[in-house]
C-alpha positions in Angstrom: -12.5 -5.3 14.7 -10.9 -6.7 17.8 -8.4 -9.1 16.2 -4.9 -8.1 15.2 -4.7 -6.6 11.8 -2.7 -8.1 9.0 0.0 -5.6 8.0 1.0 -5.3 4.3 4.2 -3.3 3.6 5.0 -2.4 0.0 8.4 -0.9 -0.7 8.4 1.0 -4.0 11.7 2.0 -5.7 10.8 5.0 -7.7 12.2 6.1 -11.1 14.1 9.4 -10.8 11.8 12.4 -10.5 8.6 10.3 -10.1 8.1 10.2 -6.4 5.5 13.0 -6.1 3.6 11.7 -9.1 3.6 8.2 -7.7 2.4 9.4 -4.3 -0.5 11.3 -6.0 -1.4 8.1 -7.9 -1.3 6.0 -4.8 -3.3 8.5 -2.7 -6.0 8.6 -5.4 -6.0 4.7 -5.5 -6.4 4.5 -1.7 -9.2 7.1 -1.6 -11.2 5.7 -4.5 -10.5 1.9 -4.5 -8.6 0.5 -1.5 -10.8 2.3 1.1 -13.9 0.8 -0.4 -12.7 -2.8 -0.2 -13.9 -5.3 2.5 -11.4 -5.9 5.2 -9.4 -2.7 4.8 -8.6 -0.9 8.0 -6.0 1.8 7.2 -3.2 2.9 4.9 -0.2 5.3 5.2 2.1 6.5 2.5 5.7 7.3 3.6 7.9 9.3 1.2 11.6 8.3 1.4 13.8 11.3 2.1 16.0 10.2 -0.7 13.3 10.9 -3.3 13.7 7.4 -4.6 11.3 5.3 -2.5 7.8 5.2 -1.2 6.5 2.8 1.5 2.8 1.8 1.7 1.8 0.6 5.1 -1.7 -0.8 5.2 -3.7 -2.8 7.6 -6.3 -5.5 6.7 -8.6 -7.8 8.6 -7.3 -11.0 7.1 -4.8 -12.4 4.5 -7.9 -13.2 2.4 -8.8 -9.5 2.4 -5.4 -8.7 1.0 -5.8 -11.4 -1.7 -9.2 -10.0 -2.6 -7.7 -6.5 -2.9 -5.0 -7.8 -5.2 -7.5 -9.5 -7.4 -10.0 -6.6 -7.6 -10.3 -5.4 -11.2 -10.2 -1.8 -10.1 -6.9 -2.5 -8.3 -5.5 -4.4 -11.2 -6.1 -1.4 -13.4 -3.7 0.6 -11.2 -0.8 -1.9 -11.3 0.5 -1.0 -14.9 0.4 2.7 -13.9 2.4 2.1 -10.8 4.9 -0.1 -12.6 5.6 2.7 -15.1 7.0 4.7 -12.2 8.4 2.2 -9.7 9.3 -1.4 -8.9 8.0 -2.9 -5.7 8.3 -5.7 -3.2 5.6 -6.7 -0.7 5.8 -8.2 2.8 2.7 -9.4 4.7 2.6 -10.2 8.4 1.5 -9.0 11.8 2.8 -6.4 14.1 4.7 -8.1 16.9 6.0 -5.0 18.8 5.1 -1.3 18.8 6.1 1.5 21.0 5.2 5.2 20.9 5.5 8.2 23.1 
């Protein structure tokens, strides 16, 4: 795992009052499905302070691993549940700069 990871960012716009339920669903999905898939490296859930958004930041080995995740039947089973609570947009790319203290 020496190559740069592919970064997948999902921005979910949450229906009112659904942020915590969505986070619980996403966490369960990461723990039971995503973390078992080939090419997965890491995932983070970020709760928007406005209560109306959640960001999923995940890292994968390759774009093909992301495509395989999206096509996995277990993953597809979660999509309707997620869409009941939120709409989402995805961006895939690679990190080009990072800084930390």
